[in-house]
C-alpha positions in Angstrom: 8.7 90.2 36.0 11.5 88.1 37.7 14.5 90.1 38.9 17.5 90.1 36.6 20.3 87.9 38.0 23.1 87.3 35.6 24.9 84.9 37.9 22.2 82.4 38.6 22.8 80.3 35.5 26.6 80.4 36.1 26.3 79.2 39.7 24.3 76.1 38.5 26.6 75.4 35.6 29.8 75.8 37.6 28.3 73.5 40.2 27.6 70.8 37.6 31.1 71.0 36.1 33.0 71.2 39.4 31.2 68.2 41.2 32.1 64.8 39.9 29.8 61.8 40.3 31.9 60.7 43.3 31.0 63.8 45.3 27.3 62.9 45.5 26.9 59.6 43.8 25.0 58.8 40.6 21.2 59.3 40.5 18.6 58.3 38.0 15.5 60.1 36.7 13.4 57.9 39.0 15.1 59.0 42.2 14.7 62.2 44.2 17.3 64.9 43.2 20.1 65.4 45.7 18.9 68.0 48.2 21.8 70.4 47.4 20.6 70.8 43.8 18.3 73.8 43.1 14.6 73.0 42.6 14.2 76.1 40.4 14.6 75.8 36.6 18.4 76.2 35.9 18.1 79.5 33.9 15.9 81.3 36.4 16.9 84.9 36.5 18.2 85.0 32.9 16.4 87.5 30.7 16.2 87.0 27.0 14.8 89.5 24.4 13.4 87.5 21.5 13.2 89.5 18.3 12.6 86.6 16.1 9.8 85.1 14.0 8.8 81.8 12.3 10.8 79.0 13.8 14.6 78.9 14.3 14.6 81.8 16.8 11.4 81.0 18.5 12.4 77.3 18.9 15.7 78.4 20.4 14.1 80.8 22.9 11.3 78.4 23.8 13.9 75.8 24.9 15.7 78.4 27.0 12.3 79.5 28.4 11.5 75.9 29.3 14.8 76.0 31.3 13.6 79.0 33.3 14.7 82.1 31.3 12.4 85.1 31.2 11.7 85.4 27.5 10.2 88.7 26.3 9.0 88.3 22.7 8.9 91.5 20.7 6.2 91.5 18.0 4.9 93.9 15.4 1.6 95.6 16.5 -1.4 94.2 14.8 0.6 91.6 12.9 2.9 89.7 15.3 5.1 86.8 14.5 4.2 85.7 10.9 3.7 82.1 12.1 0.6 83.2 13.9 -1.1 82.9 10.5 0.4 79.6 9.5 -0.8 76.0 9.5 -3.8 74.4 11.3 -6.1 76.6 13.3 -7.1 75.6 16.8 -10.7 75.9 18.0 -9.9 79.4 19.4 -8.5 80.5 16.1 -4.9 80.5 17.1 -2.2 78.8 15.0 -1.1 75.4 16.1 2.3 76.1 14.4 2.8 79.2 16.5 1.6 77.6 19.7 4.1 74.7 19.2 7.2 76.9 19.6 6.2 79.9 21.8 5.3 78.7 25.3 7.1 80.3 28.3 7.2 83.7 26.7 5.7 87.1 27.3 4.6 89.1 24.2 5.2 92.8 23.8 3.9 94.6 20.8 6.3 97.3 19.6 6.8 99.2 16.3 10.5 99.4 16.3 10.5 102.0 13.6 9.2 104.5 16.1 11.7 106.4 18.4 9.6 105.6 21.5 9.7 101.9 20.8 13.5 102.1 20.2 13.8 103.7 23.7 11.8 100.8 25.1 14.3 98.4 23.4 17.2 100.3 24.9 15.8 99.9 28.4 15.0 96.2 27.8 18.5 95.5 26.5 20.1 97.3 29.5 18.4 94.8 31.8 18.8 91.8 29.5 21.4 89.0 29.3 20.7 87.8 25.7 19.2 89.3 22.5 18.1 86.8 19.9 17.4 88.4 16.5 16.7 87.0 13.0 16.7 90.2 10.9 19.0 89.2 8.1 20.3 92.5 6.8 22.7 94.6 8.8 21.5 97.8 7.2 18.0 97.1 8.4 19.3 96.5 11.9 21.2 99.8 11.7 18.0 101.7 11.0 16.3 100.0 14.0 19.2 100.9 16.3 20.0 97.2 16.6 23.3 96.8 14.6 25.4 94.2 16.5 28.4 96.6 16.8 26.3 99.4 18.3 24.3 97.2 20.7 27.4 95.4 21.9 29.2 98.7 22.4 26.3 100.0 24.5 25.8 96.8 26.4 29.1 94.9 26.7 27.8 92.1 28.9 25.0 91.4 26.5 25.1 88.2 24.4 23.8 89.0 20.9 22.7 85.9 18.9 21.9 86.6 15.3 20.1 83.9 13.3 19.9 84.2 9.5 20.0 82.0 6.4 23.7 82.4 5.7 25.3 84.4 8.5 26.4 88.0 8.5 29.6 87.5 6.5 30.4 85.8 3.2 29.0 86.4 -0.3 25.4 85.3 0.6 25.2 87.5 3.8 22.0 89.4 3.9 19.9 87.0 1.8 16.7 85.7 3.3 16.8 82.3 4.8 14.1 79.6 4.5 14.2 76.0 5.8 13.6 74.3 2.4 16.3 76.4 0.7 18.7 75.5 3.5 17.9 71.8 3.3 18.7 71.9 -0.4 21.9 73.9 -0.1 23.2 71.9 2.7 23.5 68.8 0.5 21.3 66.4 2.5 18.3 66.5 0.1 20.6 64.9 -2.5 21.0 61.8 -0.4 17.4 61.6 1.0 15.0 59.2 -0.7 15.9 56.4 -3.0 17.9 56.2 -6.2 14.6 56.3 -8.1 13.1 59.3 -6.3 13.6 63.0 -6.7 15.6 64.8 -4.0 13.5 64.8 -0.8 13.2 67.3 2.0 12.6 66.3 5.6 8.9 66.6 6.3 9.6 68.9 9.2 11.5 72.3 9.2 14.7 70.5 10.2 17.1 73.3 9.2 15.2 75.8 11.3 14.9 73.5 14.3 18.6 72.5 14.1 19.7 76.1 14.0 17.5 76.8 17.0 19.2 74.0 19.0 22.7 75.1 18.0 21.8 78.7 18.8 20.6 77.7 22.3 23.9 75.7 22.8 25.9 78.7 21.6 24.1 81.1 24.0 24.7 78.8 27.0 28.4 78.6 26.0 28.6 82.4 25.8 27.1 82.7 29.3 29.8 80.5 30.7 32.5 82.5 28.9 30.9 85.8 30.2 31.3 84.5 33.8 35.1 84.1 33.1 35.6 87.4 31.2 32.8 89.7 32.2 32.0 90.2 28.5 29.2 89.1 26.2 29.8 88.4 22.6 28.2 88.2 19.1 27.0 84.9 17.9 26.5 84.5 14.1 24.2 81.5 13.4 23.3 80.2 9.9 20.5 77.9 8.8 22.6 76.4 6.0 25.6 75.8 8.2 23.5 74.3 11.0 21.8 71.9 8.5 25.2 71.1 6.9 26.4 69.9 10.3 24.3 66.8 9.9 26.5 65.8 6.9 29.5 65.2 9.1 29.6 61.4 8.5 28.9 61.4 4.8 31.2 64.4 4.3 33.9 62.3 6.1 33.3 59.5 3.6 33.6 61.9 0.7 36.9 63.3 2.1 38.2 59.7 2.4 37.2 58.3 -1.0 36.2 61.2 -3.2 32.9 59.5 -4.1 29.8 61.7 -3.9 27.2 60.0 -1.5 24.1 58.7 -3.2 20.6 58.2 -1.8 20.0 54.6 -0.5 16.5 55.0 1.1 16.2 53.3 4.4 19.3 51.1 4.0 22.5 51.9 6.0 25.6 52.4 3.8 27.9 50.5 6.1 25.8 48.1 8.3 23.6 45.2 7.1 20.9 44.4 8.1 20.0 47.8 9.4 16.8 48.9 7.7 13.0 48.6 7.3 11.4 45.2 6.7 7.8 44.5 5.9 6.1 42.1 8.4 2.8 40.3 7.8 0.9 43.4 8.8 3.1 46.5 8.9 6.7 47.6 8.5 9.3 47.3 11.3 12.8 48.5 11.8 15.6 46.1 12.6 19.2 47.3 13.4 21.6 44.4 13.6 24.8 46.4 14.4 27.2 43.6 15.5 28.1 40.1 14.4 26.9 38.8 17.8 23.5 40.3 17.1 23.6 38.8 13.7 24.0 35.3 15.1 21.0 35.8 17.5 19.0 37.3 14.6 19.5 34.3 12.4 18.6 31.9 15.2 15.3 33.7 15.7 14.5 33.7 12.0 15.3 30.0 11.7 18.3 30.8 9.4 21.0 29.2 11.4 23.4 27.8 10.6 23.1 28.0 6.8 22.6 31.7 6.3 24.3 32.7 9.5 27.5 30.9 8.6 27.4 31.5 4.8 30.8 33.1 3.8 28.9 35.8 2.0 27.2 36.9 5.2 29.6 35.7 8.0 30.5 39.3 9.1 29.4 42.8 8.5 31.8 43.7 5.6 30.6 40.5 3.8 27.0 41.3 4.4 27.5 44.9 3.1 29.1 43.5 -0.1 26.3 40.9 -0.6 23.4 43.1 0.5 21.4 42.3 -2.6 21.5 38.6 -2.0 20.9 38.7 1.7 18.0 41.1 2.1 15.4 39.0 0.1 16.2 36.0 2.3 15.6 38.0 5.5 12.5 39.7 4.1 10.8 36.4 3.2 11.2 35.2 6.7 9.9 38.4 8.4 6.8 38.4 6.2 5.7 35.2 7.9 4.5 36.9 11.2 3.1 40.3 12.3 5.1 43.1 13.6 4.3 42.6 17.3 5.5 39.0 17.1 8.9 40.0 15.8 9.3 43.1 18.1 8.6 41.0 21.2 11.0 38.3 20.0 13.8 40.6 19.0 13.6 42.8 22.1 13.8 39.7 24.3 17.0 38.9 22.5 18.2 42.5 22.8 18.2 43.1 19.1 17.4 46.7 18.4 14.1 47.0 16.7 10.9 49.0 16.7 7.7 49.8 14.9 7.2 52.7 12.4 4.7 54.7 14.4 2.3 57.2 13.0 2.2 60.5 14.9 -1.0 59.4 16.7 0.8 56.1 17.6 3.7 58.1 19.2 1.4 60.5 21.1 -0.5 57.5 22.5 2.6 55.3 23.2 2.6 54.2 26.9 6.4 54.6 27.3 6.4 58.1 25.7 3.5 59.1 28.0 5.0 57.6 31.1 8.0 59.9 30.8 5.8 63.0 30.8 6.3 64.1 27.2 3.0 65.9 26.7 2.4 69.3 28.3 -1.2 70.4 28.7 -2.2 74.1 28.9 -5.9 74.0 29.3 -7.2 73.1 25.9 -3.7 73.2 24.4 -1.2 70.3 24.4 2.4 70.7 23.3 5.4 68.3 23.3 7.6 68.5 26.4 11.2 69.6 26.3 13.2 66.4 26.0 16.0 67.4 28.4 15.4 65.3 31.5 17.4 67.1 34.2 16.8 65.3 37.5 17.6 68.1 39.8 16.6 71.2 37.7 14.0 70.0 35.2 12.3 72.2 32.6 9.2 74.0 33.7 6.0 75.0 31.8 4.8 78.2 33.3 3.2 80.2 30.5 1.0 79.1 27.6 1.8 80.7 24.2 0.9 84.4 24.5 -1.6 86.4 22.7 -0.1 89.2 20.6 0.9 92.0 23.0 -0.6 90.3 26.0 2.2 91.5 28.3 3.0 94.9 26.8 1.7 97.0 29.7 3.1 94.7 32.4 6.6 94.8 30.8 6.6 98.5 30.1 5.5 99.3 33.6 8.3 97.2 35.0 10.7 99.4 32.9 9.5 102.5 34.7 7.1 104.0 32.2 4.0 105.8 33.6 0.5 104.8 32.5 0.3 107.8 30.3 3.6 107.0 28.6 2.5 103.4 28.1 -0.7 104.5 26.5 1.3 106.7 24.1 3.8 104.0 23.2 1.1 101.5 22.5 -1.2 103.8 20.6 
């Protein structure tokens, strides 16, 4: 187990904030990092106790683990994280769902209802920097000896990140949180899809993953604050509030005009053309965000000067107002050639565009692969962490753990004898 060093992260973060570009010059992802930057992952020495299941918490701690943190995942003996039983099974019987969000972690199996296991947690927390927990009810946490007030009193430098559906205050505090429910309550399902469709969820657990990302950001913020004050703090994260943060633009529109946003499918409410078009063989996306791009777009489609200079389409506000007249004209032209023809033409003219890839298309895309976005662990492949830090990149040290795989290793590091370990794990 790596030694606990609460200052390692701060040193790296303070360095990044205190050195402007002029002190060492800009560098790109294709150059060697400056030799005064650490080659270790940036969170090396940070220890995180992960008492979470399913997705929001595990996604948060996996990102921090990728950045070098020592993540110790506490799981129920014989059961483990509930997501171990979810989704597609790999050839070895493990869950692809679980494996996708639990690399770079060590698994310890503990029954936290037992006093001996609670003693283990006490020792772990004494040597930890962060606890991430997604038990939603404070009374349940109290019975486990993990109430935030009690833990923070015993370990004032500890950062305690609680993840739940609604947070630990307010009328819905204590209710269970699930991604689909959060997507619905956060308002975005009401504007997803078309006017003719029913409200649509995102086909991924977006609320969970968003909450995980915000939780990781909050934890890193709390680490910086602790360097200044010497004190940890309680972080109260909510699935619903994290998902609702995506509504910032449409909420701003509602505040401005009082009109509830409506679903418009793949169209953009305030930019035209900015949507999906059907080519001769498959759909493509075109994003004509400026009037300069509009002029180039019309030239390539053979629609200049008539359509380009038509008063109904002369600038973006006019195109938005006359969307229904314009789009069929553009669509008829784009149907004349296959997707690759248009994408090559548009990209040469610097008009933003792209294909609508399937998942296999993405995973075989030469640009995506060239940037190292697949992580192999023997027979397992996962997606890389998208944070491309030139000097302190993410690292991929441990494959997703088997249930309790590291229990003896971790307990021995806490000073338990072999006999005590056998008793705790029995």
